[in-house]
Structure formats: C-alpha cells, structure tokens
C-alpha positions as CSV (number, residue, x, y, z in Angstrom):
1,M,0.0,0.0,0.0
2,T,1.1,3.6,-0.6
3,R,2.4,5.2,2.5
4,T,1.7,8.8,3.4
5,A,4.4,11.1,4.7
6,L,4.0,14.5,6.3
7,V,7.0,16.7,5.8
8,T,7.2,20.0,7.6
9,G,9.5,22.6,6.1
10,S,8.8,21.0,2.7
11,A,9.9,24.1,0.7
12,G,13.1,24.4,2.6
13,F,16.5,23.2,1.3
14,I,16.5,19.8,2.9
15,G,12.7,19.5,2.8
16,M,12.5,19.8,-1.0
17,H,15.2,17.2,-1.5
18,L,13.5,14.8,0.9
19,C,10.1,15.2,-0.6
20,R,11.5,14.5,-4.1
21,R,13.1,11.3,-2.8
22,L,9.9,10.2,-1.0
23,L,7.8,10.9,-4.1
24,K,10.3,8.9,-6.2
25,D,10.0,6.0,-3.8
26,G,6.2,6.0,-4.2
27,F,5.1,7.9,-1.1
28,R,2.2,10.2,-1.1
29,V,3.6,13.4,0.5
30,I,1.9,16.2,2.3
31,G,4.1,19.2,2.6
32,L,3.7,22.0,5.2
33,D,5.7,25.2,4.9
34,A,5.2,28.8,6.1
35,M,7.2,30.3,3.2
36,T,8.7,32.8,5.6
37,D,11.0,35.6,4.4
38,Y,14.0,34.7,6.5
39,Y,15.6,34.4,3.0
40,D,14.5,34.9,-0.6
41,V,11.0,33.6,-0.8
42,R,11.3,33.1,-4.6
43,L,13.8,30.3,-3.9
44,K,11.2,28.6,-1.7
45,E,8.5,29.1,-4.3
46,R,10.7,27.5,-7.0
47,R,11.3,24.5,-4.8
48,Q,7.7,24.2,-4.0
49,G,6.7,24.6,-7.6
50,M,8.9,21.7,-8.6
51,L,7.2,19.5,-6.0
52,L,3.8,20.5,-7.1
53,Q,4.5,19.0,-10.5
54,S,4.1,15.6,-8.9
55,P,0.5,14.3,-8.5
56,G,1.6,12.6,-5.3
57,F,2.3,15.9,-3.6
58,R,0.1,18.5,-2.0
59,T,1.1,21.4,0.2
60,V,-0.3,23.5,3.0
61,N,1.3,26.9,3.5
62,D,1.1,27.9,7.2
63,R,3.2,27.9,10.3
64,V,3.8,24.8,12.3
65,E,3.2,26.7,15.5
66,T,-0.4,27.7,14.5
67,P,-2.6,26.2,17.2
68,G,-4.6,23.3,16.0
69,L,-3.2,23.3,12.5
70,L,-1.2,20.1,12.7
71,M,-3.9,18.5,14.8
72,D,-6.4,19.0,12.0
73,L,-4.0,18.1,9.3
74,M,-2.9,14.8,10.9
75,A,-6.6,13.9,11.7
76,K,-7.4,14.4,8.0
77,E,-4.4,12.8,6.4
78,R,-3.4,10.2,9.0
79,P,0.3,10.0,7.9
80,D,2.2,6.9,8.3
81,V,5.5,8.8,8.6
82,V,6.2,12.3,9.9
83,V,9.5,14.1,9.2
84,H,9.8,17.4,11.1
85,L,12.2,19.7,9.4
86,A,10.4,23.0,9.9
87,A,12.5,25.3,12.2
88,Q,14.0,28.7,12.4
89,A,17.6,27.9,11.3
90,G,20.9,29.6,11.8
91,V,23.2,30.0,14.8
92,R,24.1,33.7,14.2
93,Y,20.5,34.8,13.5
94,S,19.4,33.4,16.9
95,I,21.5,36.0,18.7
96,D,19.5,38.8,17.3
97,N,16.1,37.2,16.9
98,P,15.7,34.6,19.6
99,R,11.9,34.8,19.9
100,S,11.5,33.4,16.4
101,Y,13.3,30.3,17.5
102,L,11.1,30.0,20.6
103,E,8.0,30.2,18.5
104,S,9.0,28.0,15.6
105,N,11.3,25.4,17.2
106,I,9.7,25.0,20.6
107,A,6.0,25.9,20.1
108,G,6.0,24.3,16.6
109,T,7.4,21.0,17.9
110,F,4.9,21.0,20.8
111,E,2.0,21.4,18.3
112,L,3.4,18.4,16.3
113,L,3.8,16.2,19.4
114,E,0.3,16.9,20.5
115,A,-1.1,16.1,17.1
116,A,1.0,12.9,17.0
117,R,-0.3,11.9,20.5
118,A,-3.9,12.2,19.2
119,H,-3.2,10.6,15.8
120,P,0.0,8.4,16.1
121,P,2.1,7.8,13.0
122,A,4.1,4.6,12.7
123,H,7.3,6.6,13.0
124,M,8.3,10.3,13.6
125,L,11.7,11.6,12.6
126,L,12.7,15.0,13.9
127,A,15.6,17.1,12.8
128,S,18.2,18.1,15.4
129,T,21.7,19.5,14.8
130,S,25.3,18.9,15.5
131,S,25.1,22.2,17.4
132,A,23.4,20.2,20.2
133,Y,26.9,18.8,21.1
134,G,27.8,22.4,22.1
135,A,31.0,22.7,24.1
136,N,31.9,19.1,23.7
137,T,35.6,18.7,22.7
138,A,35.9,15.0,22.4
139,M,35.7,14.0,18.8
140,P,34.2,12.5,16.8
141,Y,30.8,13.3,18.4
142,V,29.0,10.1,19.5
143,E,25.2,10.0,20.1
144,T,25.7,8.5,23.6
145,D,27.9,11.5,24.6
146,R,26.4,13.9,27.1
147,A,25.3,17.1,25.4
148,D,24.5,19.6,28.1
149,H,26.3,22.8,27.2
150,Q,24.8,24.3,24.0
151,M,26.6,27.4,22.7
152,S,23.7,29.3,21.0
153,F,20.0,29.7,21.6
154,Y,19.4,27.9,18.3
155,A,21.2,24.9,19.6
156,A,19.4,25.1,22.9
157,T,16.0,25.0,21.2
158,K,16.9,22.0,19.2
159,K,18.2,20.1,22.2
160,A,15.0,21.1,24.0
161,T,13.0,19.5,21.2
162,E,14.9,16.2,21.7
163,S,13.9,16.2,25.4
164,M,10.3,17.1,24.5
165,A,10.1,14.3,21.9
166,H,11.6,11.8,24.4
167,S,9.0,12.6,27.0
168,Y,6.2,12.0,24.4
169,A,7.9,8.8,23.2
170,H,8.0,7.5,26.8
171,L,4.5,8.6,27.9
172,Y,2.5,7.7,24.7
173,G,4.7,5.1,23.0
174,L,5.4,7.2,20.0
175,P,8.4,5.8,18.0
176,V,10.8,8.8,17.5
177,T,14.1,9.1,15.8
178,M,16.0,12.4,16.2
179,F,18.7,12.9,13.6
180,R,21.5,15.3,14.2
181,F,22.8,16.6,10.9
182,F,26.2,18.2,10.2
183,T,26.7,21.3,8.0
184,V,24.5,20.3,5.1
185,Y,25.3,21.7,1.6
186,G,24.4,21.1,-2.0
187,P,22.1,22.4,-4.8
188,W,19.2,24.6,-3.8
189,G,21.0,25.5,-0.6
190,R,20.1,28.5,1.7
191,P,21.6,31.9,0.9
192,D,22.6,32.4,4.5
193,M,24.9,29.3,4.4
194,A,28.7,29.7,3.9
195,L,28.9,27.9,0.6
196,F,26.2,30.1,-1.0
197,K,27.6,33.3,0.5
198,F,31.2,32.4,-0.7
199,V,30.2,31.5,-4.2
200,D,28.0,34.5,-4.6
201,A,30.7,36.9,-3.3
202,M,33.5,35.3,-5.4
203,L,31.5,35.5,-8.6
204,K,30.8,39.2,-7.9
205,G,34.4,40.0,-7.1
206,R,33.8,40.6,-3.3
207,P,35.9,39.3,-0.5
208,I,34.6,36.4,1.7
209,D,34.4,36.6,5.5
210,V,36.5,33.8,7.0
211,Y,35.8,33.4,10.7
212,N,38.3,32.4,13.4
213,H,41.0,33.3,10.8
214,G,40.2,30.1,9.0
215,N,40.9,27.8,12.0
216,M,37.7,25.9,11.6
217,R,36.8,22.4,10.7
218,R,33.3,21.2,9.7
219,D,31.9,17.8,8.9
220,F,30.4,18.9,5.6
221,T,27.5,16.6,4.6
222,H,26.0,16.7,1.0
223,V,22.3,17.0,1.0
224,D,21.9,13.8,-1.1
225,D,23.7,11.8,1.6
226,L,21.6,13.3,4.3
227,V,18.3,12.6,2.5
228,H,19.4,9.0,1.8
229,G,20.2,8.6,5.5
230,I,16.8,9.9,6.5
231,R,15.0,7.7,4.0
232,L,16.7,4.6,5.4
233,L,16.0,5.6,9.0
234,I,12.3,5.8,8.2
235,D,12.3,2.0,8.1
236,A,14.6,1.7,11.2
237,V,11.8,2.2,13.7
238,P,12.9,2.2,17.3
239,E,11.1,-0.1,19.7
240,R,10.5,0.3,23.4
241,P,12.9,-1.8,25.4
242,A,11.2,-4.9,26.9
243,D,12.4,-4.8,30.5
244,G,14.9,-2.0,30.9
245,A,17.7,-4.5,31.5
246,V,21.1,-3.5,30.3
247,P,22.9,-6.3,28.4
248,E,26.6,-6.7,28.9
249,G,28.5,-4.2,26.8
250,G,25.3,-2.5,25.4
251,V,22.7,0.1,26.1
252,S,19.4,-1.0,27.5
253,G,17.3,-2.7,24.9
254,A,19.9,-1.9,22.2
255,P,19.8,-4.1,19.0
256,V,23.2,-2.9,17.9
257,P,26.4,-2.0,19.8
258,G,26.6,1.7,20.8
259,D,22.9,2.3,20.3
260,S,21.4,5.5,21.7
261,L,18.1,3.8,22.2
262,S,16.4,5.1,25.3
263,P,16.0,2.6,28.2
264,V,12.4,3.8,28.8
265,A,11.1,4.8,25.3
266,P,11.1,3.9,21.6
267,F,13.4,6.8,21.0
268,R,16.9,7.2,19.7
269,V,19.3,9.9,18.4
270,V,21.3,9.3,15.2
271,N,24.1,11.3,13.6
272,I,24.0,11.9,9.9
273,G,27.3,13.3,8.8
274,N,30.1,12.6,6.4
275,G,32.3,11.3,9.2
276,A,35.3,13.4,8.1
277,P,36.0,17.0,9.3
278,V,37.3,19.3,6.6
279,P,39.4,22.3,7.3
280,L,37.7,25.5,6.2
281,G,40.7,26.3,4.0
282,D,40.2,23.1,2.1
283,F,36.6,23.9,1.7
284,I,37.4,27.3,0.2
285,D,40.1,25.6,-2.0
286,A,37.3,23.4,-3.4
287,I,35.2,26.4,-4.2
288,E,38.1,28.1,-5.9
289,A,38.7,24.9,-8.0
290,A,35.0,24.7,-9.0
291,L,34.8,28.4,-9.9
292,G,38.2,28.7,-11.5
293,R,39.0,31.9,-9.5
294,T,40.8,32.8,-6.3
295,A,39.0,34.1,-3.2
296,E,40.0,37.3,-1.4
297,R,39.8,36.2,2.2
298,N,38.8,38.6,4.9
299,L,40.0,37.0,8.1
300,M,37.8,37.6,11.1
301,E,37.4,36.6,14.8
302,M,35.1,33.7,15.9
303,Q,31.4,34.6,15.9
304,P,29.5,34.3,19.2
305,G,27.8,30.9,19.6
306,D,30.0,29.2,17.0
307,V,32.3,26.2,17.6
308,P,35.7,25.6,16.0
309,A,35.0,22.1,14.9
310,T,32.4,19.4,14.3
311,W,32.9,15.7,13.5
312,A,30.2,13.0,13.4
313,D,30.7,9.4,14.4
314,T,28.4,7.7,11.9
315,A,28.9,4.1,13.1
316,L,25.3,3.9,14.5
317,L,23.8,5.1,11.2
318,E,25.8,2.4,9.4
319,R,24.8,-0.3,11.9
320,L,21.1,0.6,11.6
321,T,21.0,1.1,7.8
322,G,24.1,-0.3,6.2
323,Y,24.9,3.2,4.9
324,A,27.7,5.6,5.5
325,P,27.8,9.0,3.7
326,A,30.9,9.6,1.7
327,T,30.5,12.4,-0.9
328,D,33.9,14.0,-1.6
329,I,34.0,17.7,-0.8
330,R,35.2,18.7,-4.2
331,A,32.5,16.8,-6.0
332,G,29.9,18.1,-3.6
333,V,30.9,21.7,-4.0
334,A,31.1,21.3,-7.8
335,S,27.5,20.1,-7.7
336,F,26.4,23.3,-5.9
337,V,28.4,25.6,-8.2
338,A,26.8,24.0,-11.3
339,W,23.4,24.5,-9.8
340,Y,24.1,28.1,-8.8
341,R,25.4,29.0,-12.3
342,D,22.3,27.4,-13.9
343,Y,19.8,29.0,-11.4
344,Y,21.2,32.5,-11.7
345,G,22.3,32.3,-15.3
346,V,25.9,33.0,-14.5
C-alpha cells in the first residue's frame, strides 16, 4: 500500500530534496511550509513549484506553531510517517532574533507532538543538529555522549525538542528518531549558508568573510547523503525496550552496539554526517577549483555561539541502515556551483 508522509518545512533546502526522494519512492507526500521571508521567498517558491509537478504531492502553506493546524492536518491525512524539518535555522540569527526560535522550534514542535499523540504515526523523525553537542571537545561526536552545554539559543531550542520528543515517546509510546545533521550543503542551498555566500561573493568579485582566521573544521554533509540517510532511517523504527535490562556491553534494549536507544522509550538519536572533518581552508580551495578563481579572504574573529570544529561518528547510522555517507567535498561543492550557475544564469 502507498504510504503517506507528512514533511514539515517542505519548501526548505532539505525538505524539498527529501520530498523529491519520497515521491520517487512511491510515497504520497503532504508538505507543510510557512514560506517565511528569512531568506529569498522566490527560492522557496521555485522549490515548491517543482514538488507540485508531482500528482503525489500537496502542500499546506502555514506555520507549524499555528494552534490546531497540525492536529487538524494529521486527523485528516493520517500520515504513516512524519519528518519534522520546519524550524528557524541559523546560529548567528538566533543571537538577534531569539523569539522566532522559541515560536517555531519549541512551540511548533509542541504542536506536532500533541497532534501525534492524538493521531499516532508509525514513525516520527525530527531534525536536530550537530550544534546540540555544544561545548563538547571529544571528537568524533557520538550519540551517547552527554550534550549539556549548548553554545547558542538555536542549539538550545533543538536540544529542547529532543527532550520534549523523548517525553512523548515515553508517555505515549510514539516511535521517535532524532537525527543530528552536520553542515549540510548542496544544490538549492540556503543563501545564509557559507557555501552560498562564498560562491555569490566570489562571482561578484567581493571578499569572503572567514571566521576564526580560517581555523575551523566542519563535517560537511552533502544533501543527497543526508536525504538518503533519512530515507533509510524511516524504516529503522525504534522499539520500546522490553524490560529495561542492560545487556553486557550494550545500552538498555539496544539491538546494535553503541545504540542511543532510550532505556524507557522507543526513542533514539542518530548522527547523519560525512564522518570526516574538513578544514575551512580546504573547503574554500574546493570552491576556488570549481569556480576557476581565487577568493580574497577577509580573516575575522570567531562569531559568538559558534564552535571551532564538528565531526560526526556515523557508526550507529551504518549499523542501523548499512549506509555511510561519503561524498567527496570537491565533487559536492562542484554540484552546488553547477546549480548556482544554472539557477542565476551566471
């Protein structure tokens, strides 16, 4: 039978790519997106227009935090799968506009959890972030590490949604997977992200702002790899541990070594990253190679709320799904540059 998926943030960068993958795999997809003006709405409209070309897709344009909206939508559509991507994104923007994060990320997730409590899907997958690891310095980041010291309000709201979702998983038996993604990039990316800003500036002959004097490393993850990981995790539904017993060498109720499965709920956290931190200088080198021009680098201090490095341990993802992302940074950057040139007619 055809499965129905509800995807919030469907006109966003990741949401559009995920919806296209689900439609390709035969899902009926309901998209929800507020089409906010955080960045160029025309880009969101183009993404949504592409999705609407499929007869298996329909969209609702409204905010996830609108009281009762998700309750009514899930009562009507009864989705088998929910993927919650809608959120106010961006570490730096959260310093100046924290209320938008409170409303979208916290209140929006609450509305979704309440709707799921009333109309339970077979599996809920909610987007978290590598920023949840905060001040952790041990690398690579492992899902079973403590993550108690978030460095930005954005990260704090995403970690809060993990705790909220766990409580609903425990109280109401809702199967929940939180996926923490790492610096996602690729075609149709957001204009506020480093790759987009660097390419745009370099093509227009402007210098690029390089924070922490370039002493940064990021686990850059191509959007196709992220979407493939999410798609596989849809079918890796966590189950409530039977008795709370902790087997030798494993987490309570864990079917695989090193699992983050909760001892009291059908809930787990999974990293989706490339598993290889890339120095910022190498990232810029890849952009220069793809564009065939050299960047003028404006070296700056570290931005508040930022961290110098991220690095995902992806062993759990591979054990659960058999998949390990591995897109080479040069190939991934080239795919974005090709899209940018085509989209803007450069």
